[in-house]
TIDO-271435 format. One record per residue (C-alpha): residue in one letter; x, y, z. Coordinates in nm, 4 decimals. Example, Ala and Ser with C-alpha at 12.3 -4.5 7.8 and 13.67 -1.06 7.14 Angstrom:
{residu A	u 1.2300	v -0.4500	w 0.7800}
{residu S	u 1.3670	v -0.1060	w 0.7140}
//
This chain:
{residu M	u 0.2803	v -2.3654	w -0.5910}
{residu L	u 0.5290	v -2.1026	w -0.4743}
{residu F	u 0.4429	v -1.8699	w -0.1869}
{residu N	u 0.5291	v -1.5726	w -0.4086}
{residu S	u 0.2866	v -1.6666	w -0.6877}
{residu L	u -0.0708	v -1.5822	w -0.7845}
{residu D	u -0.1583	v -1.9531	w -0.7627}
{residu F	u -0.0778	v -1.9577	w -0.3929}
{residu L	u -0.2616	v -1.6303	w -0.3359}
{residu G	u -0.5779	v -1.7800	w -0.4845}
{residu F	u -0.5290	v -2.1029	w -0.2883}
{residu F	u -0.4805	v -1.9177	w 0.0402}
{residu I	u -0.7830	v -1.6929	w -0.0086}
{residu V	u -1.0034	v -1.9996	w -0.0573}
{residu V	u -0.8518	v -2.1769	w 0.2454}
{residu F	u -0.8817	v -1.8680	w 0.4652}
{residu V	u -1.2439	v -1.7959	w 0.3773}
{residu V	u -1.3633	v -2.1559	w 0.4062}
{residu Q	u -1.1914	v -2.2223	w 0.7398}
{residu L	u -1.3699	v -1.9224	w 0.8930}
{residu C	u -1.7009	v -2.1034	w 0.8443}
{residu L	u -1.5994	v -2.4412	w 0.9885}
{residu P	u -1.6016	v -2.5748	w 1.3464}
{residu H	u -1.2937	v -2.7353	w 1.4975}
{residu R	u -1.3008	v -3.0958	w 1.3688}
{residu P	u -1.4200	v -3.0237	w 1.0138}
{residu R	u -1.1695	v -2.7378	w 1.0062}
{residu N	u -0.8811	v -2.9754	w 1.0834}
{residu L	u -1.0014	v -3.2152	w 0.8143}
{residu F	u -1.0251	v -2.9263	w 0.5686}
{residu F	u -0.6704	v -2.8125	w 0.6545}
{residu L	u -0.5501	v -3.1700	w 0.6018}
{residu A	u -0.7162	v -3.1917	w 0.2596}
{residu A	u -0.5806	v -2.8476	w 0.1662}
{residu S	u -0.2306	v -2.9492	w 0.2779}
{residu Y	u -0.2354	v -3.2667	w 0.0683}
{residu F	u -0.3645	v -3.0670	w -0.2290}
{residu F	u -0.0855	v -2.8130	w -0.1758}
{residu Y	u 0.1785	v -3.0874	w -0.1667}
{residu G	u 0.0212	v -3.2675	w -0.4621}
{residu C	u 0.0667	v -2.9548	w -0.6717}
{residu W	u 0.4426	v -3.0189	w -0.6488}
{residu D	u 0.4249	v -3.3869	w -0.7427}
{residu W	u 0.1174	v -3.5961	w -0.6621}
{residu R	u 0.3225	v -3.9173	w -0.6910}
{residu F	u 0.4888	v -3.8505	w -0.3561}
{residu L	u 0.1664	v -3.8059	w -0.1601}
{residu G	u 0.1682	v -4.1781	w -0.0872}
{residu L	u 0.5236	v -4.1585	w 0.0459}
{residu M	u 0.4272	v -3.8918	w 0.2991}
{residu A	u 0.1165	v -4.0931	w 0.3912}
{residu V	u 0.3287	v -4.4055	w 0.4547}
{residu S	u 0.5597	v -4.2126	w 0.6870}
{residu T	u 0.2555	v -4.0695	w 0.8644}
{residu V	u 0.0935	v -4.4111	w 0.9188}
{residu I	u 0.4165	v -4.5689	w 1.0489}
{residu D	u 0.4804	v -4.2958	w 1.3042}
{residu Y	u 0.1164	v -4.2751	w 1.4123}
{residu I	u 0.1061	v -4.6496	w 1.4882}
{residu C	u 0.4495	v -4.6587	w 1.6522}
{residu S	u 0.3886	v -4.3532	w 1.8720}
{residu H	u 0.0514	v -4.4857	w 1.9925}
{residu R	u 0.1862	v -4.8300	w 2.0727}
{residu I	u 0.4846	v -4.6767	w 2.2534}
{residu A	u 0.2491	v -4.4652	w 2.4639}
{residu T	u 0.0272	v -4.7598	w 2.5583}
{residu S	u 0.2991	v -5.0211	w 2.6156}
{residu D	u 0.4415	v -5.0917	w 2.9601}
{residu D	u 0.7334	v -5.2975	w 2.8324}
{residu A	u 1.0597	v -5.1050	w 2.7843}
{residu A	u 1.1925	v -5.3521	w 2.5266}
{residu T	u 0.8754	v -5.3229	w 2.3192}
{residu K	u 0.9017	v -4.9458	w 2.3288}
{residu R	u 1.2613	v -4.9600	w 2.2078}
{residu R	u 1.1670	v -5.1935	w 1.9230}
{residu L	u 0.8826	v -4.9651	w 1.8146}
{residu L	u 1.1125	v -4.6639	w 1.8283}
{residu A	u 1.3661	v -4.8546	w 1.6170}
{residu V	u 1.0952	v -4.9410	w 1.3619}
{residu S	u 1.0006	v -4.5743	w 1.3316}
{residu M	u 1.3611	v -4.4515	w 1.3051}
{residu I	u 1.4710	v -4.7210	w 1.0573}
{residu A	u 1.1636	v -4.6772	w 0.8355}
{residu N	u 1.2008	v -4.2989	w 0.8186}
{residu L	u 1.5749	v -4.3034	w 0.7650}
{residu A	u 1.5452	v -4.5768	w 0.5015}
{residu I	u 1.2930	v -4.3705	w 0.3028}
{residu L	u 1.5012	v -4.0552	w 0.3387}
{residu G	u 1.8252	v -4.2390	w 0.2633}
{residu F	u 1.6956	v -4.4047	w -0.0534}
{residu F	u 1.5416	v -4.0989	w -0.2120}
{residu K	u 1.8063	v -3.8493	w -0.1053}
{residu Y	u 2.1359	v -4.0379	w -0.0842}
{residu A	u 2.1215	v -4.3591	w -0.2901}
{residu G	u 2.2461	v -4.1919	w -0.6078}
{residu F	u 2.5185	v -4.0040	w -0.4185}
{residu F	u 2.6659	v -4.3165	w -0.2601}
{residu V	u 2.6467	v -4.5179	w -0.5840}
{residu D	u 2.8243	v -4.2401	w -0.7767}
{residu S	u 3.0881	v -4.2089	w -0.5037}
{residu W	u 3.1432	v -4.5852	w -0.5129}
{residu I	u 3.1867	v -4.5806	w -0.8910}
{residu T	u 3.4316	v -4.2884	w -0.8681}
{residu L	u 3.6351	v -4.4609	w -0.5976}
{residu A	u 3.6518	v -4.7836	w -0.8000}
{residu A	u 3.7564	v -4.5918	w -1.1117}
{residu S	u 4.0429	v -4.4327	w -0.9185}
{residu R	u 4.1683	v -4.7882	w -0.8532}
{residu G	u 4.1377	v -4.8832	w -1.2203}
{residu I	u 3.8124	v -5.0752	w -1.1762}
{residu E	u 3.5301	v -4.9915	w -1.4133}
{residu L	u 3.1817	v -5.0496	w -1.2752}
{residu S	u 2.8561	v -5.0235	w -1.4659}
{residu P	u 2.5729	v -5.0799	w -1.2175}
{residu R	u 2.2112	v -5.0232	w -1.3085}
{residu T	u 2.1352	v -4.6528	w -1.2628}
{residu W	u 1.8060	v -4.5084	w -1.1456}
{residu Q	u 1.6844	v -4.1555	w -1.1945}
{residu I	u 1.5613	v -4.0991	w -0.8389}
{residu L	u 1.3549	v -3.7854	w -0.7949}
{residu L	u 1.3889	v -3.6064	w -0.4615}
{residu P	u 1.0468	v -3.5531	w -0.2999}
{residu V	u 1.0172	v -3.1885	w -0.2030}
{residu G	u 1.0233	v -3.1296	w 0.1713}
{residu I	u 1.1150	v -3.4898	w 0.2607}
{residu S	u 1.4007	v -3.3867	w 0.4907}
{residu F	u 1.1733	v -3.1515	w 0.6827}
{residu Y	u 0.8701	v -3.3709	w 0.7406}
{residu T	u 1.0877	v -3.6777	w 0.8090}
{residu F	u 1.2747	v -3.5002	w 1.0888}
{residu Q	u 0.9429	v -3.3667	w 1.2177}
{residu T	u 0.7841	v -3.7122	w 1.2468}
{residu M	u 1.1020	v -3.8637	w 1.3961}
{residu S	u 1.1165	v -3.6030	w 1.6720}
{residu Y	u 0.7474	v -3.6649	w 1.7486}
{residu T	u 0.8054	v -4.0377	w 1.8059}
{residu W	u 1.1200	v -3.9659	w 2.0106}
{residu D	u 0.9321	v -3.7254	w 2.2369}
{residu V	u 0.6534	v -3.9809	w 2.2921}
{residu Y	u 0.9177	v -4.2454	w 2.3720}
{residu R	u 1.0864	v -4.0134	w 2.6225}
{residu G	u 0.7520	v -3.9452	w 2.7895}
{residu E	u 0.7723	v -3.5741	w 2.7085}
{residu M	u 0.4328	v -3.5683	w 2.5364}
{residu K	u 0.1238	v -3.7772	w 2.4730}
{residu P	u 0.0433	v -3.8693	w 2.1121}
{residu L	u -0.2532	v -3.7225	w 1.9294}
{residu K	u -0.5450	v -3.9646	w 1.9462}
{residu R	u -0.7022	v -3.8827	w 1.6103}
{residu F	u -0.5163	v -3.9973	w 1.3013}
{residu A	u -0.6394	v -3.6933	w 1.1059}
{residu D	u -0.4885	v -3.4604	w 1.3675}
{residu F	u -0.1515	v -3.6356	w 1.3471}
{residu A	u -0.1641	v -3.6334	w 0.9663}
{residu L	u -0.2249	v -3.2574	w 0.9836}
{residu Y	u 0.0745	v -3.2193	w 1.2164}
{residu V	u 0.2924	v -3.3873	w 0.9514}
{residu A	u 0.1456	v -3.2114	w 0.6479}
{residu F	u 0.0377	v -2.8624	w 0.7685}
{residu F	u 0.0934	v -2.6737	w 0.4449}
{residu P	u 0.2536	v -2.3434	w 0.5597}
{residu Q	u 0.5651	v -2.5211	w 0.6912}
{residu L	u 0.5464	v -2.8514	w 0.5036}
{residu V	u 0.7957	v -2.7876	w 0.2239}
{residu A	u 1.0785	v -2.5980	w 0.3976}
{residu G	u 1.0005	v -2.5768	w 0.7665}
{residu P	u 1.0376	v -2.4658	w 1.0318}
{residu I	u 1.0713	v -2.8200	w 1.1682}
{residu E	u 0.7991	v -2.8240	w 1.4316}
{residu R	u 0.8137	v -3.0304	w 1.7499}
{residu G	u 0.5122	v -3.2380	w 1.8405}
{residu K	u 0.4929	v -3.0917	w 2.1891}
{residu R	u 0.4612	v -2.7441	w 2.0386}
{residu L	u 0.2357	v -2.7879	w 1.7351}
{residu S	u 0.0170	v -3.0850	w 1.8299}
{residu P	u -0.1526	v -2.9039	w 2.1244}
{residu Q	u -0.2493	v -2.6265	w 1.8829}
{residu I	u -0.3951	v -2.8792	w 1.6380}
{residu K	u -0.5795	v -3.0531	w 1.9203}
{residu S	u -0.7307	v -2.7313	w 2.0563}
{residu G	u -0.8009	v -2.5808	w 1.7142}
{residu P	u -0.7039	v -2.2120	w 1.7500}
{residu R	u -0.9061	v -1.9608	w 1.5536}
{residu T	u -0.8217	v -1.6573	w 1.3420}
{residu T	u -0.8013	v -1.3357	w 1.5435}
{residu L	u -0.7596	v -0.9739	w 1.4382}
{residu D	u -0.4197	v -0.9486	w 1.6104}
{residu G	u -0.3077	v -1.2752	w 1.4513}
{residu F	u -0.4215	v -1.1601	w 1.1075}
{residu Q	u -0.2410	v -0.8268	w 1.1415}
{residu S	u 0.0868	v -0.9706	w 1.2718}
{residu G	u 0.0675	v -1.2544	w 1.0182}
{residu S	u 0.0133	v -1.0095	w 0.7337}
{residu W	u 0.3287	v -0.8205	w 0.8340}
{residu L	u 0.5300	v -1.1436	w 0.8383}
{residu V	u 0.4005	v -1.2372	w 0.4917}
{residu F	u 0.4747	v -0.8871	w 0.3613}
{residu K	u 0.8266	v -0.8944	w 0.5077}
{residu G	u 0.8887	v -1.2438	w 0.3714}
{residu L	u 0.7774	v -1.1450	w 0.0225}
{residu F	u 1.0156	v -0.8492	w 0.0315}
{residu K	u 1.3086	v -1.0689	w 0.1362}
{residu K	u 1.2347	v -1.3283	w -0.1308}
{residu A	u 1.1070	v -1.1276	w -0.4272}
{residu V	u 1.3323	v -0.8232	w -0.3894}
{residu I	u 1.6512	v -0.9267	w -0.2099}
{residu A	u 1.7000	v -1.2973	w -0.2874}
{residu D	u 1.5699	v -1.3101	w -0.6437}
{residu N	u 1.7558	v -0.9966	w -0.7531}
{residu L	u 2.0823	v -1.1280	w -0.6091}
{residu A	u 2.0370	v -1.4716	w -0.7702}
{residu P	u 2.1697	v -1.3634	w -1.1157}
{residu V	u 2.4727	v -1.2016	w -0.9509}
{residu V	u 2.5497	v -1.5202	w -0.7578}
{residu D	u 2.4955	v -1.7467	w -1.0581}
{residu S	u 2.7223	v -1.5384	w -1.2792}
{residu M	u 3.0057	v -1.5309	w -1.0246}
{residu F	u 2.9959	v -1.9051	w -0.9550}
{residu A	u 2.9825	v -1.9807	w -1.3293}
{residu L	u 3.3229	v -1.8169	w -1.3903}
{residu E	u 3.6068	v -2.0586	w -1.4641}
{residu S	u 3.8820	v -1.8268	w -1.3391}
{residu P	u 3.7222	v -1.5673	w -1.1109}
{residu S	u 3.9274	v -1.2902	w -0.9560}
{residu A	u 3.9417	v -1.2342	w -0.5810}
{residu V	u 3.6914	v -0.9490	w -0.6086}
{residu Q	u 3.4491	v -1.1651	w -0.8062}
{residu V	u 3.4778	v -1.4476	w -0.5525}
{residu M	u 3.4011	v -1.2043	w -0.2714}
{residu I	u 3.1061	v -1.0599	w -0.4634}
{residu G	u 2.9728	v -1.4125	w -0.5134}
{residu A	u 3.0185	v -1.5071	w -0.1465}
{residu Y	u 2.8649	v -1.1858	w -0.0085}
{residu A	u 2.5779	v -1.1943	w -0.2556}
{residu F	u 2.4989	v -1.5573	w -0.1765}
{residu A	u 2.5071	v -1.4851	w 0.1965}
{residu F	u 2.2241	v -1.2363	w 0.1536}
{residu Q	u 2.0493	v -1.4377	w -0.1168}
{residu I	u 2.0194	v -1.7489	w 0.0978}
{residu Y	u 1.9194	v -1.5454	w 0.4021}
{residu G	u 1.6542	v -1.3528	w 0.2093}
{residu D	u 1.5315	v -1.6699	w 0.0415}
{residu F	u 1.5154	v -1.9017	w 0.3425}
{residu S	u 1.4152	v -1.6556	w 0.6130}
{residu G	u 1.1683	v -1.5072	w 0.3629}
{residu Y	u 1.0054	v -1.8501	w 0.3253}
{residu T	u 0.9945	v -1.8903	w 0.7037}
{residu D	u 0.8403	v -1.5454	w 0.7510}
{residu I	u 0.5671	v -1.6263	w 0.4988}
{residu A	u 0.5078	v -1.9689	w 0.6554}
{residu R	u 0.4812	v -1.8209	w 1.0032}
{residu G	u 0.2648	v -1.5375	w 0.8746}
{residu V	u 0.0224	v -1.7704	w 0.6952}
{residu G	u 0.0094	v -1.9934	w 1.0026}
{residu R	u -0.0607	v -1.6972	w 1.2298}
{residu M	u -0.3368	v -1.5712	w 1.0019}
{residu L	u -0.4971	v -1.9165	w 1.0360}
{residu G	u -0.4531	v -1.9121	w 1.4137}
{residu Y	u -0.1311	v -2.1167	w 1.4492}
{residu D	u 0.1952	v -1.9998	w 1.6025}
{residu L	u 0.4903	v -2.1595	w 1.4202}
{residu S	u 0.8450	v -2.1590	w 1.5541}
{residu L	u 1.0910	v -1.8759	w 1.5093}
{residu N	u 1.3617	v -1.9996	w 1.2714}
{residu F	u 1.5913	v -1.6964	w 1.2293}
{residu R	u 1.7068	v -1.4332	w 1.4775}
{residu L	u 1.9387	v -1.1851	w 1.3052}
{residu P	u 2.2061	v -1.4491	w 1.2269}
{residu Y	u 2.4608	v -1.2159	w 1.0681}
{residu L	u 2.4953	v -1.0305	w 1.3983}
{residu A	u 2.6409	v -1.3400	w 1.5635}
{residu T	u 2.9894	v -1.2960	w 1.7078}
{residu N	u 3.0900	v -1.6636	w 1.7407}
{residu P	u 3.0023	v -2.0014	w 1.5821}
{residu S	u 2.7869	v -2.1188	w 1.8709}
{residu E	u 2.5811	v -1.8006	w 1.8641}
{residu F	u 2.5400	v -1.8274	w 1.4879}
{residu W	u 2.3676	v -2.1647	w 1.5216}
{residu Q	u 2.1426	v -2.0198	w 1.7895}
{residu R	u 2.0294	v -1.7638	w 1.5319}
{residu W	u 2.0349	v -1.9510	w 1.1953}
{residu H	u 1.7848	v -2.2275	w 1.1037}
{residu I	u 1.7025	v -2.2601	w 1.4713}
{residu S	u 1.4557	v -2.5455	w 1.4256}
{residu L	u 1.7241	v -2.7638	w 1.2596}
{residu S	u 2.0138	v -2.6687	w 1.4873}
{residu S	u 1.8033	v -2.7327	w 1.7987}
{residu W	u 1.6847	v -3.0645	w 1.6463}
{residu L	u 2.0451	v -3.1739	w 1.5881}
{residu R	u 2.1346	v -3.0692	w 1.9423}
{residu D	u 1.8445	v -3.2507	w 2.1122}
{residu Y	u 1.8257	v -3.5683	w 1.9011}
{residu L	u 2.1876	v -3.6179	w 1.7951}
{residu Y	u 2.4472	v -3.4170	w 1.9888}
{residu I	u 2.3069	v -3.4782	w 2.3378}
{residu P	u 2.2308	v -3.8515	w 2.2789}
{residu L	u 2.5896	v -3.8920	w 2.1527}
{residu G	u 2.7055	v -3.7632	w 2.4899}
{residu G	u 2.7092	v -3.3882	w 2.4348}
{residu N	u 2.9789	v -3.2236	w 2.6443}
{residu R	u 2.9566	v -3.4708	w 2.9330}
{residu N	u 3.2642	v -3.6873	w 2.8679}
{residu G	u 3.5566	v -3.4521	w 2.8371}
{residu P	u 3.6920	v -3.2220	w 2.5639}
{residu W	u 3.7899	v -3.4892	w 2.3111}
{residu M	u 3.4526	v -3.6627	w 2.3156}
{residu T	u 3.2817	v -3.3242	w 2.3007}
{residu S	u 3.4847	v -3.2385	w 1.9909}
{residu R	u 3.3924	v -3.5728	w 1.8353}
{residu N	u 3.0236	v -3.5161	w 1.9071}
{residu L	u 3.0339	v -3.1647	w 1.7630}
{residu M	u 3.2045	v -3.2841	w 1.4466}
{residu L	u 2.9667	v -3.5782	w 1.3935}
{residu T	u 2.6668	v -3.3528	w 1.4500}
{residu M	u 2.7846	v -3.0938	w 1.1998}
{residu L	u 2.8893	v -3.3548	w 0.9423}
{residu L	u 2.5416	v -3.5063	w 0.9533}
{residu G	u 2.3927	v -3.1585	w 0.9551}
{residu G	u 2.5846	v -3.0821	w 0.6382}
{residu L	u 2.4778	v -3.4079	w 0.4779}
{residu W	u 2.1152	v -3.3320	w 0.5733}
{residu H	u 2.1301	v -3.0393	w 0.3336}
{residu G	u 2.2131	v -3.2500	w 0.0317}
{residu A	u 2.3890	v -3.5486	w -0.1176}
{residu A	u 2.7157	v -3.3826	w -0.2213}
{residu W	u 3.0690	v -3.3679	w -0.0868}
{residu T	u 3.0500	v -2.9886	w -0.0734}
{residu F	u 2.7805	v -3.0158	w 0.1952}
{residu V	u 2.9947	v -3.2617	w 0.3902}
{residu I	u 3.2888	v -3.0194	w 0.3715}
{residu W	u 3.0626	v -2.7328	w 0.4765}
{residu G	u 2.9478	v -2.9339	w 0.7782}
{residu A	u 3.3091	v -3.0200	w 0.8674}
{residu F	u 3.4042	v -2.6522	w 0.8324}
{residu H	u 3.1387	v -2.5487	w 1.0841}
{residu G	u 3.2346	v -2.8410	w 1.3057}
{residu V	u 3.5934	v -2.7134	w 1.3170}
{residu L	u 3.4700	v -2.3610	w 1.3976}
{residu L	u 3.2573	v -2.4881	w 1.6867}
{residu I	u 3.5406	v -2.7042	w 1.8228}
{residu C	u 3.7941	v -2.4195	w 1.8022}
{residu H	u 3.5522	v -2.1780	w 1.9666}
{residu R	u 3.4791	v -2.4196	w 2.2501}
{residu R	u 3.8464	v -2.5025	w 2.3058}
{residu T	u 3.9565	v -2.1372	w 2.3117}
{residu T	u 3.6764	v -2.0007	w 2.5309}
{residu R	u 3.6158	v -2.2895	w 2.7729}
{residu G	u 3.6791	v -2.1737	w 3.1279}
{residu V	u 3.7744	v -1.8205	w 3.0217}
{residu G	u 3.5853	v -1.5370	w 3.1851}
{residu W	u 3.5847	v -1.2284	w 2.9636}
{residu S	u 3.5149	v -0.8912	w 3.1216}
{residu D	u 3.2197	v -0.6834	w 3.0044}
{residu H	u 3.4632	v -0.4106	w 2.8963}
{residu W	u 3.6579	v -0.6535	w 2.6741}
{residu I	u 3.3349	v -0.7916	w 2.5258}
{residu R	u 3.2124	v -0.4428	w 2.4335}
{residu R	u 3.5465	v -0.3276	w 2.2923}
{residu T	u 3.5957	v -0.6358	w 2.0734}
{residu Y	u 3.2355	v -0.6636	w 1.9523}
{residu P	u 3.2990	v -0.5058	w 1.6060}
{residu L	u 3.6043	v -0.7261	w 1.5465}
{residu R	u 3.4257	v -1.0442	w 1.6556}
{residu L	u 3.1246	v -0.9532	w 1.4419}
{residu F	u 3.3463	v -0.8878	w 1.1386}
{residu C	u 3.5381	v -1.2134	w 1.1775}
{residu M	u 3.2297	v -1.4296	w 1.2301}
{residu F	u 3.0498	v -1.2782	w 0.9322}
{residu H	u 3.3436	v -1.3500	w 0.7031}
{residu L	u 3.3873	v -1.7024	w 0.8342}
{residu T	u 3.0173	v -1.7536	w 0.7638}
{residu C	u 3.0622	v -1.6196	w 0.4099}
{residu L	u 3.3553	v -1.8564	w 0.3569}
{residu G	u 3.1238	v -2.1365	w 0.4617}
{residu W	u 2.8598	v -2.0154	w 0.2146}
{residu L	u 3.1235	v -2.0285	w -0.0574}
{residu I	u 3.1636	v -2.3999	w 0.0143}
{residu F	u 2.7872	v -2.4508	w 0.0449}
{residu R	u 2.7023	v -2.2817	w -0.2867}
{residu A	u 2.9671	v -2.4539	w -0.5006}
{residu D	u 2.7943	v -2.7104	w -0.7211}
{residu S	u 3.0981	v -2.9416	w -0.7380}
{residu L	u 3.4412	v -2.9905	w -0.5875}
{residu E	u 3.5911	v -2.8462	w -0.9064}
{residu N	u 3.3749	v -2.5361	w -0.8757}
{residu L	u 3.4781	v -2.5024	w -0.5111}
{residu H	u 3.8458	v -2.5282	w -0.6070}
{residu N	u 3.8004	v -2.2590	w -0.8741}
{residu M	u 3.6361	v -2.0214	w -0.6271}
{residu L	u 3.8869	v -2.0771	w -0.3463}
{residu S	u 4.1867	v -2.0453	w -0.5800}
{residu G	u 4.0289	v -1.7269	w -0.7162}
{residu L	u 4.0887	v -1.5626	w -0.3789}
{residu L	u 4.4578	v -1.5523	w -0.4786}
{residu R	u 4.3934	v -1.3852	w -0.8161}
{residu W	u 4.3842	v -1.0077	w -0.7843}
{residu S	u 4.3026	v -0.7879	w -1.0809}
{residu A	u 4.1425	v -0.4551	w -1.1625}
{residu I	u 3.7725	v -0.4205	w -1.0861}
{residu S	u 3.5693	v -0.4146	w -1.4076}
{residu I	u 3.2608	v -0.2034	w -1.4755}
{residu A	u 3.0424	v -0.5160	w -1.4486}
{residu D	u 3.1952	v -0.5914	w -1.1082}
{residu W	u 3.1188	v -0.2383	w -0.9896}
{residu Q	u 2.7588	v -0.2804	w -1.1028}
{residu N	u 2.7304	v -0.6005	w -0.9016}
{residu I	u 2.8873	v -0.4320	w -0.5999}
{residu W	u 2.6349	v -0.1489	w -0.6145}
{residu M	u 2.3477	v -0.3962	w -0.6542}
{residu L	u 2.4712	v -0.5891	w -0.3502}
{residu A	u 2.5113	v -0.2729	w -0.1422}
{residu L	u 2.1684	v -0.1434	w -0.2454}
{residu L	u 1.9947	v -0.4630	w -0.1335}
{residu A	u 2.2059	v -0.5702	w 0.1644}
{residu A	u 2.2862	v -0.2434	w 0.3410}
{residu P	u 1.9266	v -0.1453	w 0.4346}
{residu L	u 1.8657	v -0.4985	w 0.5605}
{residu M	u 2.1714	v -0.4899	w 0.7867}
{residu V	u 2.0800	v -0.1437	w 0.9172}
{residu L	u 1.7336	v -0.2721	w 1.0088}
{residu H	u 1.8898	v -0.5762	w 1.1767}
{residu W	u 2.1187	v -0.3529	w 1.3773}
{residu M	u 1.8216	v -0.1440	w 1.4923}
{residu K	u 1.6352	v -0.4623	w 1.5942}
{residu E	u 1.9379	v -0.5823	w 1.7882}
{residu R	u 1.9755	v -0.2507	w 1.9689}
{residu S	u 1.6055	v -0.2315	w 2.0521}
{residu Q	u 1.6041	v -0.6017	w 2.1504}
{residu T	u 1.2850	v -0.6738	w 1.9592}
{residu L	u 1.2169	v -0.8588	w 1.6351}
{residu V	u 0.8978	v -0.6596	w 1.5736}
{residu F	u 1.0802	v -0.3291	w 1.5483}
{residu V	u 0.8898	v -0.1898	w 1.2477}
{residu P	u 0.5319	v -0.2693	w 1.3667}
{residu N	u 0.6156	v -0.1015	w 1.7000}
{residu L	u 0.7182	v 0.2270	w 1.5381}
{residu S	u 0.4921	v 0.5298	w 1.5483}
{residu L	u 0.2463	v 0.5793	w 1.2623}
{residu V	u 0.4445	v 0.8030	w 1.0257}
{residu P	u 0.7759	v 0.6087	w 1.0123}
{residu R	u 0.5850	v 0.2801	w 1.0045}
{residu L	u 0.3730	v 0.3868	w 0.7065}
{residu T	u 0.6821	v 0.5260	w 0.5345}
{residu I	u 0.8580	v 0.1890	w 0.5637}
{residu Y	u 0.5466	v 0.0001	w 0.4510}
{residu T	u 0.5011	v 0.2251	w 0.1493}
{residu T	u 0.8674	v 0.2047	w 0.0505}
{residu M	u 0.8672	v -0.1744	w 0.0780}
{residu A	u 0.5458	v -0.2056	w -0.1243}
{residu A	u 0.6774	v 0.0223	w -0.3979}
{residu T	u 1.0060	v -0.1709	w -0.4090}
{residu I	u 0.8235	v -0.5039	w -0.4344}
{residu L	u 0.6130	v -0.3744	w -0.7229}
{residu A	u 0.9140	v -0.2216	w -0.8994}
{residu L	u 1.1799	v -0.4890	w -0.8436}
{residu G	u 0.9921	v -0.7963	w -0.7221}
{residu S	u 1.0164	v -1.1299	w -0.8985}
{residu F	u 0.7071	v -1.3474	w -0.8543}
{residu G	u 0.6869	v -1.7208	w -0.9166}
{residu K	u 1.0063	v -1.7322	w -1.1240}
{residu Q	u 1.2648	v -1.8575	w -0.8718}
{residu D	u 1.2160	v -2.1632	w -0.6500}
{residu F	u 1.3097	v -2.1268	w -0.2868}
{residu I	u 1.6643	v -2.2548	w -0.2336}
{residu Y	u 1.5729	v -2.4940	w 0.0461}
{residu F	u 1.3202	v -2.6786	w -0.1711}
{residu Q	u 1.6144	v -2.8864	w -0.2979}
{residu F	u 1.6920	v -3.0104	w 0.0534}
//
């Protein structure tokens, strides 16, 4: 049930109308039932898997909160972490490690024929697993008290707007809202409607119209340098439109129902260094990796070499979180190197405001292209495909008519988005359009609506992050 489909529209209308008539407790139970129905529409067989994870973390978090013995608390935390990681590891990585083992043995002349399983990846498992793990961690640290009612905790895990592709909500942020049961307000409905509208535009117009361009470029066996760049630039805006579009819709739907979900994107392509990029891109994941992996590893407390190690391990695991493929591992290592180099070259250096202003365009240009190089690694569907694309950067040839058409398509879709981002950055507000006066605001709304109707693709393309 895709957000940009008539099925979801019908589902949401029913949920919205019914919840208006219900008091707090029945409303939470209704949201829980609706969320399980929503997830079951993807594959009902995995409902039990999510329920198992929910039961384990509910029991462990409650026993941690009520126990006075530190050793018992550690054992319960270990049970929660091991159970969640075992489920995630089996469904997401078992096939990857078996295939890698077979390939390694074959390179040594050893032929292996183990039993193979066709393991289906449950949609959203990486997101709700990290969400439940952070909840138990926060209870263990004493940063929050667990929800008393099992139904409330189950709703925290399964709340349908952000269940499939985030944002990854923290217990201390979402559980108080579930406990108090916020209601729909006129302001929430209006601001939520704008987020949904904006998200639909990003997904249906920008991402889905760039998808054929990206697919065609990455399918070439011997692409030219221009074609590689078209593919990298187009994918940069496709994945941004697709993923941030999903987040906008999720946050908008949540706000229309009375819930405030986390901001997950903050104009990421205006970042001027690797650290700033991860403060703007997939914020709920990058902050999760910082708080539950990087800092527990030691963070930056034990000198430059240990800091570099911790950064690299964090980014390697962050890359592997995205998928069971060596390209994701390489992508994580690439960003790890960028973060290490940035930290080593800027640590202890005080730049003047004049230098920062003068070099802003250059730093912006360099960071954007380093990000696009990373997306080239991320999008490649195999190491061979990655080699073809990277080697293509050395093949220069005349630009064909088809390439010019793709360039114009990319410019048409990406340029207005970047102009709007620049205006948001200058005005220092993410609600730039709703704050405009009536005439320009209605002009933008009308133009977006007409573009969605003319160029929008509805229910045909899955969201990219569903595969993670």
